[in-house]
N, CA, C and O of each residue as an XYZ file, in Angstrom:
628
protein
N     103.095     85.750     52.329
C     104.010     85.112     53.330
C     104.788     86.302     54.058
O     105.025     86.262     55.266
N     105.168     87.363     53.236
C     105.884     88.434     53.836
C     105.010     89.128     54.915
O     105.503     89.502     55.979
N     103.728     89.283     54.616
C     102.812     90.021     55.464
C     102.750     89.183     56.807
O     102.794     89.762     57.892
N     102.639     87.715     56.703
C     102.613     86.997     58.009
C     103.841     87.230     58.829
O     103.738     87.323     60.052
N     105.014     87.332     58.221
C     106.256     87.437     59.111
C     106.290     88.895     59.774
O     106.775     89.062     60.893
N     105.782     89.872     59.066
C     105.673     91.214     59.694
C     104.786     91.121     60.962
O     105.181     91.472     62.074
N     103.601     90.637     60.712
C     102.591     90.458     61.807
C     103.282     89.590     62.973
O     103.259     90.010     64.130
N     103.827     88.508     62.677
C     104.469     87.596     63.693
C     105.519     88.389     64.448
O     105.558     88.310     65.676
N     106.429     89.197     63.731
C     107.339     90.002     64.446
C     106.794     91.074     65.271
O     107.345     91.367     66.332
N     105.738     91.689     64.853
C     105.069     92.651     65.654
C     104.416     92.095     66.890
O     104.389     92.730     67.944
N     103.901     90.919     66.746
C     103.246     90.280     67.938
C     104.413     89.909     69.009
O     104.264     90.117     70.213
N     105.510     89.378     68.490
C     106.670     88.984     69.341
C     107.141     90.219     70.105
O     107.357     90.160     71.315
N     107.298     91.335     69.400
C     107.781     92.638     70.140
C     106.741     93.030     71.162
O     107.104     93.458     72.257
N     105.524     92.911     70.869
C     104.483     93.369     71.807
C     104.380     92.392     73.042
O     104.134     92.822     74.169
N     104.573     91.103     72.780
C     104.670     90.089     73.888
C     105.814     90.370     74.790
O     105.648     90.400     76.010
N     107.032     90.588     74.208
C     108.199     90.820     74.988
C     108.067     92.130     75.741
O     108.363     92.154     76.936
N     107.641     93.222     75.117
C     107.393     94.442     75.755
C     106.353     94.318     76.923
O     106.544     94.904     77.989
N     105.319     93.590     76.710
C     104.324     93.463     77.731
C     104.869     92.715     78.966
O     104.559     93.068     80.104
N     105.681     91.687     78.717
C     106.286     90.946     79.766
C     107.303     91.871     80.606
O     107.409     91.775     81.829
N     107.998     92.725     79.864
C     108.934     93.568     80.531
C     108.287     94.608     81.358
O     108.792     94.919     82.437
N     107.177     95.182     80.919
C     106.448     96.161     81.699
C     105.732     95.483     82.868
O     105.711     96.011     83.980
N     105.122     94.264     82.600
C     104.467     93.575     83.615
C     105.433     93.142     84.765
O     105.015     92.999     85.914
N     106.673     92.948     84.437
C     107.721     92.582     85.472
C     108.006     93.798     86.396
O     108.512     93.620     87.504
N     107.662     95.096     85.915
C     107.993     96.230     86.746
C     106.957     96.529     87.802
O     107.109     97.517     88.520
N     105.906     95.727     87.939
C     104.860     96.089     88.886
C     105.327     95.728     90.220
O     105.869     94.640     90.416
N     105.138     96.620     91.187
C     105.540     96.412     92.587
C     104.197     96.195     93.415
O     103.192     96.861     93.166
N     104.235     95.293     94.346
C     103.070     94.983     95.073
C     103.288     95.601     96.523
O     104.358     95.608     97.132
N     102.058     96.125     96.967
C     102.068     96.663     98.381
C     101.869     95.520     99.232
O     101.074     94.641     98.899
N     102.600     95.452    100.425
C     102.579     94.386    101.299
C     101.278     94.229    102.055
O     101.066     93.195    102.688
N     100.439     95.173    102.018
C      99.122     95.054    102.713
C      98.432     96.349    102.651
O      98.685     97.175    101.774
N      97.510     96.543    103.631
C      96.726     97.721    103.558
C      96.786     98.507    104.832
O      97.129     97.935    105.867
N      96.486     99.735    104.829
C      96.534    100.613    106.034
C      95.113    101.178    106.276
O      94.451    101.547    105.306
N      94.678    101.250    107.384
C      93.347    101.855    107.673
C      93.365    103.304    107.139
O      94.404    103.953    107.015
N      92.160    103.750    106.838
C      91.959    105.206    106.529
C      92.377    106.073    107.540
O      92.524    105.602    108.668
N      92.628    107.434    107.308
C      93.128    108.355    108.347
C      92.227    108.275    109.612
O      91.003    108.198    109.503
N      92.815    108.295    110.731
C      92.126    108.318    112.011
C      92.602    109.596    112.635
O      93.803    109.814    112.795
N      91.640    110.463    112.995
C      92.009    111.734    113.568
C      92.867    111.611    114.768
O      93.606    112.548    115.068
N      92.826    110.492    115.502
C      93.605    110.408    116.746
C      94.908    109.630    116.774
O      95.614    109.712    117.779
N      95.268    108.898    115.766
C      96.387    108.056    115.812
C      97.383    108.395    114.571
O      96.929    108.878    113.534
N      98.587    108.150    114.716
C      99.558    108.339    113.698
C      99.687    107.133    112.641
O      99.746    105.977    113.059
N      99.723    107.371    111.502
C      99.835    106.294    110.526
C     101.171    105.640    110.507
O     102.104    106.266    111.009
N     101.379    104.516    110.017
C     102.585    103.802    109.894
C     103.623    104.669    109.120
O     104.795    104.708    109.494
N     103.222    105.296    108.144
C     104.109    106.146    107.274
C     104.583    107.388    108.168
O     105.748    107.784    108.125
N     103.669    107.937    108.929
C     104.028    109.109    109.840
C     105.064    108.573    110.926
O     106.062    109.241    111.196
N     104.829    107.470    111.482
C     105.696    106.850    112.467
C     107.034    106.635    111.875
O     108.020    107.000    112.517
N     107.181    106.022    110.598
C     108.406    105.784    109.997
C     109.107    107.076    109.697
O     110.327    107.125    109.856
N     108.479    108.069    109.301
C     109.059    109.425    108.911
C     109.616    110.025    110.210
O     110.698    110.611    110.197
N     108.904    109.889    111.308
C     109.429    110.394    112.593
C     110.656    109.687    113.144
O     111.416    110.226    113.949
N     110.822    108.392    112.649
C     111.896    107.698    113.021
C     113.024    107.659    112.040
O     113.887    106.782    112.078
N     112.999    108.734    111.061
C     113.990    108.831    110.147
C     113.872    107.992    108.948
O     114.870    107.455    108.467
N     112.655    107.848    108.424
C     112.399    106.965    107.301
C     112.619    107.481    105.996
O     113.559    108.264    105.860
N     111.866    107.162    104.935
C     112.043    107.626    103.567
C     111.947    109.081    103.306
O     111.254    109.802    104.024
N     112.640    109.543    102.273
C     112.553    110.873    101.811
C     111.331    110.972    100.908
O     110.877    109.942    100.410
N     110.766    112.178    100.666
C     109.746    112.201     99.658
C     110.205    111.963     98.244
O     111.357    112.227     97.899
N     109.258    111.438     97.387
C     109.669    111.167     96.018
C     109.872    112.527     95.347
O     109.231    113.542     95.624
N     110.926    112.417     94.352
C     111.301    113.540     93.475
C     112.057    114.617     94.197
O     112.265    115.667     93.588
N     112.494    114.475     95.431
C     113.237    115.447     96.073
C     112.436    116.631     96.577
O     113.068    117.596     97.005
N     111.173    116.659     96.574
C     110.350    117.737     97.030
C     110.477    118.002     98.439
O     110.714    117.060     99.195
N     110.336    119.292     98.926
C     110.297    119.478    100.330
C     108.933    119.427    100.836
O     108.002    119.822    100.135
N     108.753    118.956    102.036
C     107.409    118.914    102.623
C     107.515    119.027    104.142
O     108.603    118.984    104.716
N     106.448    119.159    104.718
C     106.343    119.176    106.206
C     106.647    117.819    106.733
O     106.631    116.829    106.003
N     106.944    117.772    108.099
C     107.203    116.486    108.723
C     106.150    115.505    108.480
O     104.984    115.886    108.366
N     106.470    114.263    108.393
C     105.554    113.200    107.930
C     105.743    112.869    106.469
O     106.553    113.491    105.782
N     105.015    111.915    106.006
C     105.104    111.499    104.575
C     103.913    112.061    103.736
O     103.042    112.804    104.189
N     103.992    111.612    102.467
C     102.986    112.099    101.565
C     101.617    111.604    101.945
O     100.624    112.284    101.684
N     101.525    110.341    102.606
C     100.291    109.774    102.988
C      99.500    110.649    103.971
O      98.280    110.545    104.099
N     100.323    111.593    104.717
C      99.694    112.418    105.640
C      98.890    113.521    105.031
O      98.118    114.197    105.711
N      99.075    113.710    103.713
C      98.260    114.615    102.840
C      96.705    114.260    102.802
O      95.824    115.095    102.601
N      96.508    112.985    103.010
C      95.086    112.528    102.987
C      94.500    112.781    104.469
O      94.629    111.928    105.347
N      93.921    113.872    104.661
C      93.493    114.226    106.038
C      92.350    113.444    106.515
O      92.321    113.024    107.672
N      91.367    113.222    105.642
C      90.158    112.385    106.001
C      89.683    111.570    104.859
O      89.799    112.022    103.720
N      89.172    110.434    105.065
C      88.578    109.556    104.052
C      87.638    108.642    104.797
O      88.028    107.746    105.545
N      86.384    108.923    104.547
C      85.306    108.179    105.332
C      84.038    107.929    104.673
O      83.784    108.588    103.666
N      83.206    107.072    105.096
C      81.926    106.840    104.623
C      80.901    107.839    105.183
O      80.848    108.084    106.388
N      80.080    108.413    104.268
C      79.035    109.333    104.582
C      77.762    108.724    104.064
O      77.516    108.682    102.859
N      76.866    108.201    105.091
C      75.634    107.612    104.722
C      74.604    108.581    104.772
O      74.241    109.031    105.858
N      74.076    108.962    103.659
C      73.049    110.081    103.411
C      71.698    109.412    103.128
O      70.802    110.073    102.603
N      71.524    108.161    103.445
C      70.304    107.484    103.030
C      69.124    107.929    103.960
O      69.261    108.150    105.163
N      67.968    108.034    103.273
C      66.759    108.472    103.957
C      65.562    107.921    103.243
O      65.649    107.596    102.059
N      64.464    107.805    103.912
C      63.225    107.345    103.441
C      63.268    106.025    102.612
O      62.555    105.821    101.629
N      64.202    105.135    103.126
C      64.293    103.820    102.490
C      65.160    103.858    101.164
O      65.255    102.836    100.483
N      65.735    104.924    100.829
C      66.590    105.026     99.638
C      68.036    105.046    100.056
O      68.411    105.901    100.859
N      68.877    104.152     99.559
C      70.281    104.216     99.816
C      71.031    105.294     99.118
O      70.888    105.469     97.908
N      71.800    105.998     99.821
C      72.512    107.158     99.371
C      73.812    107.245    100.116
O      73.967    108.105    100.983
N      74.825    106.317     99.784
C      76.067    106.310    100.577
C      77.200    106.821     99.723
O      77.274    106.517     98.533
N      78.080    107.591    100.319
C      79.224    108.232     99.563
C      80.506    107.933    100.375
O      80.435    107.649    101.571
N      81.581    107.994     99.765
C      82.872    108.110    100.416
C      83.444    109.554    100.239
O      83.450    110.026     99.102
N      83.880    110.217    101.189
C      84.261    111.609    101.175
C      85.671    111.730    101.603
O      86.131    111.005    102.484
N      86.386    112.662    100.973
C      87.810    112.793    101.406
C      88.283    114.289    101.463
O      87.633    115.166    100.895
N      89.315    114.530    102.091
C      90.045    115.885    102.172
C      91.429    115.619    101.942
O      91.999    114.726    102.568
N      92.041    116.359    101.051
C      93.548    116.281    100.838
C      94.003    117.623    101.080
O      93.374    118.611    100.702
N      95.195    117.672    101.768
C      95.897    118.989    101.978
C      97.274    118.849    101.439
O      98.025    118.047    101.994
N      97.695    119.543    100.412
C      99.013    119.436     99.839
C      99.998    120.156    100.690
O     100.058    121.385    100.738
N     100.813    119.304    101.398
C     101.838    119.812    102.242
C     103.215    119.903    101.569
O     104.210    120.198    102.232
N     103.273    119.655    100.284
C     104.531    119.694     99.544
C     104.712    121.108     99.059
O     103.877    121.983     99.292
N     105.840    121.317     98.368
C     106.141    122.663     97.847
C     105.775    122.802     96.371
O     106.063    123.840     95.776
N     105.139    121.773     95.747
C     104.763    121.799     94.290
C     103.374    121.408     94.120
O     102.779    120.806     95.013
N     102.800    121.738     92.956
C     101.442    121.440     92.621
C     101.465    119.893     92.472
O     102.410    119.375     91.877
N     100.501    119.164     92.967
C     100.568    117.738     93.077
C      99.249    117.074     92.604
O      98.164    117.647     92.697
N      99.408    115.827     92.091
C      98.308    114.952     91.756
C      98.302    113.866     92.797
O      99.355    113.569     93.360
N      97.184    113.265     93.080
C      97.111    112.181     94.174
C      96.224    111.054     93.538
O      95.255    111.308     92.823
N      96.628    109.818     93.852
C      95.857    108.683     93.492
C      95.981    107.721     94.867
O      96.989    107.629     95.569
N      94.821    107.093     95.055
C      94.913    106.054     96.103
C      93.871    105.061     95.922
O      92.761    105.343     95.472
N      94.256    103.816     96.298
C      93.423    102.661     96.173
C      92.953    102.427     97.553
O      93.688    102.635     98.519
N      91.662    101.972     97.668
C      91.113    101.676     99.049
C      90.165    100.370     98.919
O      89.722     99.957     97.848
N      89.947     99.834    100.090
C      89.052     98.767    100.242
C      88.115     98.883    101.392
O      88.428     99.597    102.344
N      87.029     98.256    101.375
C      86.055     98.275    102.454
C      85.943     96.816    102.935
O      85.595     95.924    102.162
N      86.244     96.593    104.220
C      86.295     95.294    104.770
C      85.217     95.148    105.839
O      85.128     95.957    106.763
N      84.362     94.056    105.696
C      83.349     93.890    106.601
C      83.826     93.334    108.019
O      85.014     93.052    108.181
N      83.003     93.197    108.926
C      83.369     92.736    110.314
C      84.001     91.322    110.264
O      84.837     90.995    111.106
N      83.626     90.535    109.339
C      84.087     89.101    109.165
C      85.407     89.040    108.484
O      85.942     87.944    108.317
N      86.014     90.230    108.045
C      87.294     90.260    107.320
C      87.151     90.199    105.758
O      88.146     90.294    105.039
N      85.951     90.047    105.279
C      85.713     89.795    103.941
C      85.711     91.167    103.200
O      85.051     92.115    103.623
N      86.492     91.232    102.057
C      86.445     92.563    101.310
C      85.118     92.718    100.619
O      84.679     91.814     99.908
N      84.428     93.922    100.826
C      83.185     94.146    100.286
C      83.287     94.952     98.973
O      82.481     94.787     98.057
N      84.262     95.791     98.919
C      84.334     96.742     97.867
C      85.772     97.260     97.743
O      86.488     97.292     98.744
N      86.198     97.650     96.592
C      87.446     98.351     96.447
C      87.362     99.265     95.302
O      86.537     99.023     94.421
N      88.181    100.358     95.217
C      88.078    101.371     94.178
C      89.347    102.156     94.256
O      90.205    101.891     95.098
N      89.478    103.175     93.335
C      90.558    104.012     93.276
C      90.038    105.510     93.191
O      89.042    105.732     92.503
N      90.602    106.432     93.788
C      90.210    107.788     93.814
C      91.406    108.619     93.189
O      92.567    108.237     93.332
N      91.085    109.749     92.501
C      92.056    110.654     91.981
C      91.693    112.076     92.314
O      90.528    112.474     92.298
N      92.730    112.831     92.618
C      92.661    114.291     92.794
C      93.783    114.884     92.019
O      94.909    114.397     92.124
N      93.552    115.905     91.249
C      94.520    116.433     90.407
C      94.792    117.982     90.603
O      93.849    118.697     90.942
N      96.008    118.504     90.408
C      96.272    119.915     90.429
C      95.997    120.565     91.744
O      95.339    121.605     91.794
N      96.459    120.010     92.766
C      96.338    120.643     94.128
C      97.543    121.494     94.385
O      98.650    120.956     94.402
N      97.410    122.819     94.592
C      98.492    123.723     94.751
C      99.081    123.530     96.180
O      98.397    122.986     97.046
N     100.354    123.974     96.437
C     100.949    123.840     97.725
C     100.164    124.538     98.728
O      99.807    125.699     98.525
N      99.854    123.885     99.848
C      99.034    124.527    100.885
C      97.562    124.463    100.682
O      96.831    124.777    101.620
N      97.054    124.081     99.532
C      95.726    124.163     99.284
C      94.986    122.890     99.812
O      95.623    121.838     99.875
N      93.754    122.926    100.172
C      93.004    121.840    100.657
C      91.897    121.485     99.551
O      91.195    122.387     99.095
N      91.763    120.252     99.158
C      90.861    119.821     98.201
C      89.878    118.735     98.889
O      90.294    117.848     99.634
N      88.640    118.904     98.574
C      87.622    117.903     99.095
C      86.928    117.292     97.969
O      86.871    117.880     96.889
N      86.352    116.050     98.169
C      85.710    115.399     97.136
C      84.808    114.223     97.659
O      84.928    113.813     98.814
N      83.974    113.735     96.844
C      83.161    112.599     97.223
C      82.891    111.697     95.983
O      83.046    112.067     94.819
N      82.473    110.487     96.373
C      82.226    109.520     95.261
C      81.145    108.580     95.783
O      81.254    108.087     96.906
N      80.078    108.317     94.975
C      79.040    107.412     95.451
C      79.486    105.999     95.442
O      80.311    105.572     94.634
N      78.919    105.283     96.365
C      79.241    103.808     96.584
C      77.998    103.038     96.932
O      76.977    103.646     97.252
N      78.037    101.835     96.889
C      76.893    100.915     97.273
C      77.162    100.293     98.665
O      76.492     99.331     99.039
N      78.111    100.817     99.416
C      78.385    100.186    100.700
C      77.292    100.418    101.728
O      76.607    101.441    101.718
N      77.145     99.426    102.630
C      76.311     99.637    103.775
C      77.263     99.871    104.984
O      78.238     99.135    105.138
N      77.003    100.834    105.794
C      78.027    101.420    106.729
C      78.251    100.449    108.064
O      79.386    100.347    108.530
N      77.243     99.813    108.602
C      77.539     99.080    109.905
C      78.731     98.152    109.847
O      78.764     97.222    109.040
N      79.762     98.413    110.743
C      80.903     97.569    110.866
C      81.865     97.452    109.824
O      82.705     96.552    109.865
N      81.816     98.391    108.765
C      82.612     98.385    107.651
C      83.943     99.126    108.025
O      83.885    100.201    108.622
N      85.108     98.574    107.687
C      86.391     99.288    107.926
C      86.927     99.726    106.598
O      86.853     98.929    105.663
N      87.451    100.890    106.418
C      88.067    101.387    105.166
C      89.545    101.353    105.338
O      90.077    101.851    106.330
N      90.219    100.769    104.382
C      91.670    100.614    104.390
C      92.158    101.313    103.090
O      91.533    101.208    102.035
N      93.274    102.013    103.214
C      94.010    102.554    102.150
C      95.084    101.531    101.739
O      95.985    101.237    102.524
N      94.995    101.008    100.558
C      95.940     99.955    100.221
C      97.109    100.491     99.364
O      98.130     99.809     99.277
N      97.018    101.599     98.768
C      98.066    102.273     98.019
C      97.805    103.738     97.953
O      96.662    104.145     97.749
N      98.862    104.591     98.123
C      98.654    106.094     98.115
C      99.991    106.665     97.454
O     101.137    106.384     97.805
N      99.608    107.523     96.423
C     100.753    108.170     95.687
C     100.468    109.577     95.480
O      99.347    109.963     95.146
N     101.483    110.376     95.675
C     101.520    111.820     95.300
C     102.546    111.925     94.252
O     103.626    111.344     94.350
N     102.203    112.696     93.201
C     103.155    112.993     92.062
C     103.063    114.514     91.681
O     102.076    115.206     91.929
N     104.116    114.927     91.096
C     104.093    116.327     90.645
C     103.177    116.541     89.490
O     103.209    115.801     88.507
N     102.314    117.605     89.609
C     101.394    117.803     88.607
C     102.048    118.715     87.487
O     102.764    119.657     87.827
N     101.831    118.471     86.312
C     102.310    119.203     85.257
C     101.442    120.179     84.680
O     101.826    120.862     83.731
């Protein structure tokens, strides 16, 4: 009987702790298109209008942390009937500290239907350094739009 009460107490603590942590989740109000070489992002426009300060008090160039994602696009390398599609990215650390990056993205078809979503990680990018990467995907490129749904830069330890 004593063993049962210890297990029940442990389960109650786990449940309450899980609910408390689950309540801390913040939702992003929508998605933003992947970087476009010719237009300013919403975060960049907000920063230009006196928007948010960077997280953790780090100094950075004009614009927000989202501007560190220089490019993010689909690269279709398919040939001879074999699908070979990748997403490629370039990150440039414009902050004053070594940083880690994570971002969530989605691929949306011409009809507005989400076709794919994923998360990318880049770690240990030094100030001023540019990092590139790629990840395979099963996307077909015609008419697909890439949206960044969440983007975070944090201090790398």
